[in-house]
C-alpha positions as MATLAB code, in Angstrom:
seq = 'MTNHEYLKSILDEEKIDHTVEETKTTRKEVKDFLVDYYKKEKTVDHIYAGSIAKGTAIKSKYDIDIGISFNNEDFGTLKEMFDDVKMTLEKEYGKSNTREQNVSIRIEKNGHDIDVVPCRKIKNDDTKVNLYLNRKDNNSLQSNLHIHVDEIKDFSELETIKLLKIWKIRKEIKFKSFGLELMVKKAFEKQNIIGLDNKFKYMMEYITDNIDDIVLIDPSNTNNNIAETIKEAHKDRMKKYAKRALKCIENDSWENVFDTSNGQCLDKENSDVLKSVFSRIAAKPYAKVN';
ca = [
      80.782  -20.344  -51.032;
      84.021  -18.389  -51.372;
      84.030  -14.657  -52.031;
      85.197  -15.344  -55.582;
      82.260  -17.732  -56.098;
      79.846  -15.171  -54.634;
      80.956  -12.568  -57.161;
      80.659  -15.163  -59.923;
      77.040  -15.720  -58.845;
      76.350  -11.986  -59.174;
      77.763  -12.052  -62.694;
      75.564  -15.064  -63.488;
      72.495  -13.114  -62.309;
      73.427  -10.295  -64.690;
      73.960  -12.417  -67.812;
      71.952  -11.244  -70.807;
      72.466  -14.334  -72.962;
      68.745  -14.994  -73.254;
      68.101  -11.532  -74.716;
      71.174  -11.086  -76.900;
      69.671  -12.511  -80.083;
      66.501  -10.442  -79.701;
      68.642   -7.375  -79.027;
      70.811   -7.999  -82.071;
      67.736   -8.484  -84.238;
      66.292   -5.150  -83.121;
      69.637   -3.430  -83.642;
      69.883   -4.831  -87.165;
      66.354   -3.660  -88.015;
      67.216   -0.077  -87.086;
      70.559   -0.239  -88.892;
      68.967   -1.650  -92.047;
      66.306    1.073  -92.038;
      68.880    3.886  -91.805;
      71.287    2.409  -94.356;
      68.461    1.752  -96.848;
      67.054    5.243  -96.305;
      70.315    7.119  -96.884;
      72.148    4.974  -99.403;
      70.044    6.350 -102.286;
      71.687    9.769 -102.044;
      74.685    9.421  -99.714;
      77.545    7.088  -98.906;
      76.656    5.507  -95.584;
      78.403    2.949  -93.399;
      77.774    1.568  -89.922;
      79.438    0.064  -86.867;
      77.907   -1.678  -83.863;
      79.314   -0.149  -80.692;
      78.313   -0.049  -77.015;
      78.664   -2.657  -74.294;
      77.286   -5.580  -76.322;
      79.956   -5.077  -78.981;
      82.649   -4.738  -76.297;
      81.519   -7.732  -74.225;
      80.831   -5.657  -71.092;
      77.020   -5.787  -71.143;
      75.015   -6.595  -68.005;
      71.301   -7.256  -67.692;
      70.576   -4.250  -65.471;
      71.751   -1.805  -68.131;
      73.362   -2.311  -71.488;
      74.008   -0.108  -74.493;
      72.816   -0.783  -78.006;
      74.839    1.709  -80.040;
      74.786    2.043  -83.804;
      77.280    4.365  -85.435;
      75.995    5.658  -88.774;
      78.818    7.307  -90.694;
      78.624    9.487  -93.788;
      81.316   10.648  -96.179;
      83.158   13.898  -95.577;
      81.249   15.796  -98.263;
      77.811   14.734  -97.002;
      75.781   17.459  -95.240;
      76.827   21.100  -94.947;
      77.454   20.971  -91.193;
      77.563   18.404  -88.406;
      74.390   19.890  -86.934;
      72.582   19.433  -90.265;
      73.672   15.777  -90.244;
      72.520   15.259  -86.652;
      69.170   16.991  -87.190;
      68.509   15.080  -90.415;
      69.091   11.694  -88.769;
      66.953   12.740  -85.819;
      64.083   13.815  -88.090;
      64.343   10.556  -90.060;
      64.126    8.502  -86.861;
      61.186   10.575  -85.587;
      59.245    9.915  -88.793;
      59.854    6.180  -88.581;
      59.569    5.556  -84.833;
      57.572    8.548  -83.572;
      58.612   11.707  -81.732;
      57.539   10.276  -78.388;
      60.002    7.392  -78.874;
      62.885    9.641  -79.951;
      65.107   12.017  -78.000;
      68.487   13.622  -78.570;
      71.448   13.136  -76.257;
      75.044   14.414  -76.142;
      76.241   12.805  -79.366;
      73.427   10.372  -80.120;
      69.720   10.037  -80.765;
      67.932    7.510  -78.580;
      64.936    5.598  -79.853;
      62.769    3.000  -78.155;
      61.909   -0.104  -80.177;
      60.662   -3.514  -79.043;
      61.323   -2.537  -75.442;
      64.972   -1.678  -76.158;
      66.718    1.695  -75.957;
      68.926    2.132  -79.005;
      71.408    4.975  -79.376;
      72.125    6.065  -82.932;
      75.366    8.041  -83.276;
      75.551   10.088  -86.506;
      79.172   10.459  -87.700;
      80.913   12.185  -90.583;
      84.234   10.804  -91.782;
      87.250   13.084  -91.634;
      88.784   11.172  -94.549;
      86.559    8.921  -96.609;
      89.056    6.044  -96.534;
      89.545    6.185  -92.755;
      87.456    5.342  -89.665;
      88.142    8.636  -87.852;
      84.973   10.701  -87.640;
      83.554   13.939  -86.296;
      80.458   13.823  -84.107;
      78.008   16.627  -83.446;
      78.222   17.525  -79.759;
      75.171   19.055  -78.070;
      77.049   21.597  -75.962;
      77.083   25.378  -75.949;
      80.872   25.676  -75.712;
      81.689   23.201  -78.476;
      79.684   21.513  -81.194;
      82.061   18.872  -82.523;
      84.063   15.945  -81.210;
      86.614   13.821  -83.038;
      86.248   10.115  -82.348;
      86.654    6.611  -83.707;
      84.039    4.069  -82.625;
      86.089    1.221  -84.112;
      88.972    2.041  -81.763;
      86.574    2.330  -78.800;
      85.357   -1.225  -79.385;
      88.809   -2.663  -80.120;
      90.287   -0.997  -77.026;
      88.022   -2.994  -74.696;
      86.663   -6.160  -76.343;
      89.851   -8.232  -75.932;
      90.782   -6.850  -72.490;
      91.414   -9.589  -69.916;
      89.376   -7.932  -67.138;
      85.897   -7.832  -68.688;
      84.411   -9.550  -65.627;
      85.919   -6.900  -63.364;
      84.398   -4.194  -65.551;
      80.991   -5.882  -65.303;
      81.232   -6.064  -61.502;
      82.073   -2.344  -61.366;
      79.067   -1.600  -63.583;
      76.744   -3.654  -61.373;
      78.113   -1.914  -58.290;
      77.708    1.612  -59.673;
      74.154    0.929  -60.838;
      73.056   -0.509  -57.490;
      74.651    2.422  -55.642;
      73.216    4.942  -58.145;
      76.641    6.266  -59.098;
      76.705    8.255  -62.329;
      79.904    7.557  -64.226;
      80.222    7.111  -67.988;
      80.556    3.478  -69.001;
      83.471    4.092  -71.366;
      85.216    6.096  -68.650;
      84.722    3.187  -66.252;
      86.111    0.732  -68.797;
      89.176    2.917  -69.404;
      89.693    3.323  -65.658;
      89.757   -0.456  -65.068;
      92.133   -0.917  -67.977;
      94.426    1.805  -66.632;
      94.332    0.345  -63.119;
      95.392   -3.127  -64.313;
      98.207   -2.000  -66.625;
     100.911   -3.422  -64.344;
      98.846   -5.713  -62.130;
      98.519   -9.494  -62.036;
      95.837  -10.185  -59.430;
      94.111  -13.536  -58.944;
      90.477  -13.874  -57.831;
      87.487  -11.624  -58.506;
      87.293  -10.640  -54.844;
      90.889   -9.450  -54.816;
      90.437   -7.658  -58.127;
      87.313   -5.866  -56.950;
      88.958   -4.856  -53.674;
      91.923   -3.509  -55.625;
      89.568   -1.393  -57.767;
      87.910    0.075  -54.665;
      91.364    1.016  -53.368;
      92.312    2.425  -56.765;
      89.174    4.573  -56.933;
      89.684    5.851  -53.392;
      93.276    6.850  -54.126;
      92.960    8.140  -57.698;
      89.449    9.256  -58.643;
      89.906   12.928  -57.661;
      92.638   13.602  -60.225;
      92.295   10.699  -62.630;
      93.037   11.244  -66.326;
      91.229    8.996  -68.824;
      92.420    9.744  -72.330;
      90.145    8.757  -75.203;
      92.272    6.328  -77.294;
      90.737    7.765  -80.466;
      91.385   11.412  -79.535;
      94.284   12.336  -77.246;
      92.811   15.809  -76.735;
      89.731   14.300  -75.074;
      90.123   13.539  -71.364;
      86.895   11.705  -70.588;
      87.385   12.261  -66.855;
      86.897   15.993  -67.411;
      83.338   15.362  -68.589;
      82.404   13.633  -65.308;
      81.057   15.977  -62.638;
      83.017   16.331  -59.410;
      79.896   15.424  -57.421;
      79.715   12.087  -59.266;
      83.403   11.400  -58.589;
      82.851   12.243  -54.910;
      79.932    9.829  -54.702;
      81.969    7.049  -56.309;
      84.820    7.647  -53.856;
      82.430    7.630  -50.890;
      80.928    4.291  -51.864;
      84.326    2.813  -52.661;
      85.399    3.599  -49.086;
      82.195    2.022  -47.771;
      82.799   -1.045  -49.930;
      86.264   -1.447  -48.455;
      84.758   -1.331  -44.966;
      82.266   -4.021  -45.973;
      85.037   -6.169  -47.416;
      87.062   -5.719  -44.224;
      84.054   -6.989  -42.248;
      83.515   -9.829  -44.735;
      80.090   -8.362  -45.616;
      80.167   -8.730  -49.388;
      76.363   -8.729  -49.595;
      76.406   -5.085  -48.442;
      78.832   -4.178  -51.217;
      76.294   -5.119  -53.879;
      72.949   -4.504  -52.174;
      70.822   -1.467  -53.018;
      71.243    0.189  -49.613;
      73.598    3.009  -48.738;
      76.488    0.574  -48.601;
      77.395    1.145  -44.969;
      78.734   -1.794  -42.984;
      78.918   -2.417  -39.263;
      80.921   -4.947  -37.373;
      78.947   -7.924  -36.056;
      78.756   -6.685  -32.459;
      77.310   -3.285  -33.410;
      75.004   -4.916  -35.946;
      73.569   -7.226  -33.265;
      73.013   -4.256  -30.935;
      71.114   -2.350  -33.622;
      68.966   -5.372  -34.445;
      68.071   -5.646  -30.758;
      67.157   -1.936  -30.583;
      65.042   -2.047  -33.709;
      63.198   -5.183  -32.526;
      62.333   -3.429  -29.239;
      61.104   -0.343  -31.107;
      58.967   -2.500  -33.382;
      57.458   -4.285  -30.372;
      56.848   -1.022  -28.444;
      56.721    1.802  -30.982;
      56.254    4.488  -28.329;
      58.845    3.220  -25.854;
      61.824    5.391  -25.133;
      65.118    3.673  -25.809;
      68.101    4.971  -23.831;
];
């Protein structure tokens, strides 16, 4: 098996084809409930967002996002809008199955986590919206979920994005999915690389060289640098594991790149020595090894 084929096998393991229809059914049920509830008194629209809509979903973790947008004149404030949608979801699905997040309200239904994003249109005939932002320093964020989906769904490197998502989950790296998607797109702006193994290696090099000062501009809001919302400690962890991945790739140890260990790789000679030491310790747990 070539390295390219090995990475293809990892992607095959992470396919969610068998759950997509069930997921879409659950998503539609929640959307229908909210639209039916609000349409009696308000003008309400929706958009399906998240990784399923973009084509970047993996089995280990995927987003089911529903944007529920209201007209500009609906609700007195963004917080009133957010709190009203939250209360409506709590009544229908229970408080224990509902919790608020940065710009969304997460509910659990049929074993799925669904994020509902309340939006208020800036102009009623446009898709630009304002979101309520749960932060002390600012309580609003301009966005456009339609642009977020369109920016990624037709990108040629969706498989590379999925591999990066699998890698960050297995290494417990916290990095926003949309930020990751934008980073891959930025990295491949002027690149024409063949083979998943070469593409992944290039991304590890790109992260190592650029993550500290990277700028990831939200395509729907040029004032929003998504990289600024990612903690330095999380960037440091990503850089550390990218360096370890490159060492693994250098030693042709691709299994260590995607395992759930600390990602460290040793050359074959040192690895054999350690195996010998550990086998001796296991055989004689109290023996002193010099």
